[in-house]
C-alpha positions as CSV (number, residue, x, y, z in Angstrom):
1,X,-2.2,-60.9,-57.6
2,X,-0.9,-58.6,-55.0
3,X,2.6,-57.3,-54.7
4,X,3.3,-59.4,-51.7
5,X,2.3,-62.6,-53.6
6,X,4.5,-61.6,-56.6
7,X,7.5,-61.0,-54.3
8,X,6.9,-64.4,-52.5
9,X,6.7,-66.2,-55.9
10,X,9.9,-64.6,-57.1
11,X,11.6,-65.4,-53.8
12,X,10.5,-69.1,-54.2
13,X,11.8,-69.2,-57.8
14,X,15.1,-67.6,-56.7
15,X,15.5,-70.1,-53.9
16,X,14.9,-73.0,-56.2
17,X,17.5,-71.7,-58.7
18,X,19.9,-71.1,-55.9
19,X,19.5,-74.6,-54.4
20,X,20.1,-76.0,-57.9
21,X,23.3,-73.9,-58.2
22,X,24.5,-75.1,-54.7
23,X,23.8,-78.7,-55.7
24,X,25.9,-78.4,-58.9
25,X,28.7,-76.6,-57.0
26,X,28.8,-79.2,-54.2
27,X,29.1,-82.0,-56.9
28,X,32.0,-80.2,-58.6
29,X,33.7,-79.5,-55.3
30,X,33.4,-83.2,-54.3
31,X,35.0,-84.1,-57.7
32,X,37.8,-81.6,-57.1
33,X,38.6,-82.9,-53.7
34,X,38.7,-86.5,-54.8
35,X,42.2,-87.9,-54.0
36,X,42.3,-90.3,-56.9
37,X,41.5,-88.1,-59.9
38,X,40.7,-84.6,-58.7
39,X,42.7,-81.6,-57.5
40,X,43.2,-83.2,-54.1
41,X,45.3,-86.0,-55.8
42,X,47.2,-83.4,-57.7
43,X,47.9,-81.5,-54.6
44,X,49.1,-84.6,-52.8
45,X,51.4,-85.5,-55.7
46,X,52.8,-82.0,-55.8
47,X,53.4,-82.0,-52.1
48,X,55.4,-85.2,-52.3
49,X,57.4,-83.9,-55.3
50,X,58.2,-80.7,-53.4
51,X,59.6,-82.7,-50.6
52,X,61.7,-84.8,-53.0
53,X,62.9,-81.7,-54.8
54,X,63.8,-80.0,-51.5
55,X,66.0,-83.0,-50.6
56,X,67.6,-82.9,-54.0
57,X,68.4,-79.2,-53.7
58,X,69.9,-79.6,-50.2
59,X,72.1,-82.5,-51.5
60,X,73.2,-80.4,-54.5
61,X,74.0,-77.5,-52.2
62,X,76.1,-79.8,-50.0
63,X,77.9,-81.2,-53.0
64,X,78.6,-77.6,-54.3
65,X,79.9,-76.5,-51.0
66,X,82.2,-79.5,-50.7
67,X,83.4,-79.1,-54.3
68,X,84.1,-75.4,-53.6
69,X,86.1,-76.2,-50.5
70,X,88.1,-78.9,-52.3
71,X,88.8,-76.4,-55.1
72,X,89.9,-73.8,-52.7
73,X,92.3,-76.2,-51.0
74,X,93.7,-77.2,-54.4
75,X,94.2,-73.5,-55.3
76,X,96.0,-72.8,-52.0
77,X,98.2,-75.8,-52.6
78,X,99.0,-74.7,-56.1
79,X,99.9,-71.2,-54.8
80,X,102.3,-72.7,-52.2
81,X,103.9,-74.9,-54.9
82,X,104.4,-71.9,-57.2
83,X,105.9,-69.9,-54.3
84,X,108.2,-72.9,-53.5
85,X,109.3,-73.3,-57.1
86,X,109.9,-69.5,-57.5
87,X,112.0,-69.6,-54.3
88,X,114.0,-72.5,-55.6
89,X,114.6,-70.7,-58.9
90,X,115.7,-67.6,-57.0
91,X,118.2,-69.6,-54.9
92,X,119.4,-71.4,-58.0
93,X,120.1,-68.2,-59.8
94,X,121.9,-66.4,-57.0
95,X,123.4,-69.1,-54.8
96,X,125.3,-71.4,-57.1
97,X,128.3,-70.5,-59.3
98,X,128.1,-71.2,-63.0
99,X,129.4,-74.6,-64.1
100,X,131.9,-73.0,-66.5
101,X,133.7,-71.3,-63.6
102,X,133.8,-74.5,-61.7
103,X,135.5,-76.3,-64.6
104,X,138.1,-73.5,-65.0
105,X,139.0,-73.8,-61.4
106,X,139.4,-77.5,-61.7
107,X,141.6,-77.1,-64.7
108,X,143.8,-74.7,-62.7
109,X,143.9,-77.1,-59.8
110,X,144.9,-79.9,-62.1
111,X,147.6,-77.8,-63.7
112,X,149.1,-76.9,-60.3
113,X,148.9,-80.5,-59.2
114,X,150.8,-81.7,-62.3
115,X,153.6,-79.2,-61.9
């Protein structure tokens, strides 16, 4: 056998082996892409789940924003209430005379009226 014949035989053997490998690879790829049981089905399910999760995340974000706004409004209202009550206390302390003084004046007025 000559060198050319040996190289042709090795090329034929390599081609047969490569064709067998391609056949096995094509079968595995077909199984992977099967929408019922393979990776294609898993990808389709994950895609639908991702869409559902994105909607849930957007809804949760909207709820969190609305809760934050409601809480902010409640805090502002509480601050206003506190300021109002503090102002009322300040007016009550400085603006009105003590009840004991009022009673003394009444006693004096009654004494003057009796005489």
